[in-house]
N, C-alpha and C positions, 0 to 999 in steps of 0.2 A: 755569281761570283762574289768575292769579298771586295769591299771598298775601304781603302785606308786614308783617303783624303787627298790623293794625288789629283791635281787639276787635269792632268792629261787623261785620266781614267773616268772622270765624272760622267761625261756624255754616254760612254759605253755602259757604265754601271746603271745610270738612271734609265736609259732606254730599255734595258733588260728588265730591271725591277718594275718599271712602270707598266710594261706589257704583261709581265708575269703575275704581279701582285697588285700594284696601285690601282689599275683600272678595273680590276675584278670586283664583283659584288661579294666582298668579304667584310666581316666586322672589322672596324678600324683597330681594335685592340689586337686582333690576330695579325693584321697588316704590320702593326708596330713590332710585334714579336718577330715576324719575318725580317723586317727591316733591321732590327738590332742584331739578328743572327748573321747578317751579311755585312756588318760594319766592324772595323777594327781600327786601332790606332787613333789618330786625330779625329776621324769621322765618328767613331764610337764615343770618344770623349765629349764631342760637341753636343750630344743628346743624352749623356749619361745621367743627368740630374732630372730628367723628365719622368713623369709617372707612366701609367699604362692606360689612360683614358683616350677616348676618341679625339678630344681636344689636344692631348699630348701628341697624338699621331700627326695631326695637322701642323702643330708647332715644330715637330721633328722634321717634317718635309720642308717647311719654310726655312728652318735653320740650315738644313743641308744645302738647299738651293742658294741661300744667301752666302754661305761660306764657300761652297765649292762649285756652284753653277753660274755665279755672276761673271759675265764675260770680262769685265774690267779687273776683277780680283784674280781670275784665272790668268789673264795676260800678265798681270803684275807678278804673280807667283812663278810663272814660267820664265819671265825675264830674270827674276831674282835667282832662280835655280841655275839659269845659264851663266849668270855672272859668277855665282859661287863655283860652278863647275870649271869655268875658265880660270879662276883664281887658283884652284887646287891642281890644275893641270900643269 
């Protein structure tokens, strides 16, 4: 699946990506290629400036986890979305 940065979709995306790509014995450069091909929007932008090395893959994973998988940030984002939704309704 594609992942765009939605806090509600992170766990689902990461679970699938982790089992299909991350845990496999594949060169990290290829893993990074697959990761990039499944990101769009804010998620893609968050790692856009990284190169294609094994270290960049590790940094990409850490960045995505910090931005989209941190429970406090996710809760904050969901609350902000709910507030915004209630204001526009």
